[in-house]
C-alpha positions, -999 to 999 in steps of 0.1 A, spaced: -3 1 4 15 33 -8 6 64 12 2 89 -17 -12 121 9 -10 125 46 -14 163 57 -38 180 88 -68 199 61 -90 228 75 -123 218 64 -157 230 70 -181 205 87 -212 211 82 -245 188 98 -280 186 73 -292 205 101 -273 233 90 -250 233 117 -218 245 106 -180 247 121 -146 250 105 -120 228 122 -86 208 108 -88 171 101 -60 145 88 -69 132 54 -48 104 40 -47 95 8 -30 53 0 -31 42 -32 -37 0 -29 -31 -24 -59 -33 -61 -54 -21 -85 -89 -36 -114 -76 -59 -129 -85 -65 -98 -111 -48 -69 -117 -70 -39 -100 -64 -6 -80 -80 10 -47 -80 41 -37 -86 41 1 -94 81 16 -94 80 56 -107 114 71 -98 117 107 -94 139 132 -69 144 163 -87 160 186 -116 130 187 -112 96 189 -147 91 176 -147 106 144 -134 83 116 -144 86 81 -127 62 56 -137 56 16 -124 22 -8 -128 34 -46 -122 2 -69 -120 16 -103 -159 -2 -114 -175 28 -85 -151 51 -100 -173 56 -129 -204 54 -110 -188 84 -91 -175 102 -127 -212 94 -146 -227 118 -109 -201 144 -105 -195 152 -140 -154 141 -138 -134 144 -167 -102 127 -155 -99 87 -156 -92 66 -119 -59 65 -129 -54 103 -125 -79 112 -101 -57 107 -69 -30 134 -82 -57 158 -88 -77 148 -58 -49 157 -41 -42 194 -59 -73 201 -51 -67 197 -14 -32 213 -17 -49 246 -27 -71 240 9 -45 239 29 -25 266 8 -59 288 12 -64 279 42 -51 311 65 -66 336 34 -98 358 48 -122 344 20 -105 309 7 -117 300 -29 -109 266 -19 -122 250 8 -130 215 19 -166 206 32 -180 176 47 -214 172 55 -226 152 82 -258 134 89 -274 148 120 -268 121 154 -234 114 140 -206 120 155 -177 144 144 -197 178 147 
């Protein structure tokens, strides 16, 4: 498993009842490539909060799942290019963090009743 990105990223946490707060969460992106029984790649995204041990969100995205995401979101990149483009957007969020009105801000919508908000 190859670690592609692991940094704290500023985020706006929104709950579905419109509550909103700013925070910094740890974002880790890993690429898992397996060759048995067939060659496949899987992108793993992990969100954590150092101040809340119960805050953990994980996403496992394989090439088949990515096609669905690509269609839903109108993405213009393929699976091979997606991890780097995603990381570039996260880096923009980090670089804009100190600005009064950042152009790039990570937002995470958390359903009411789940930990983290």
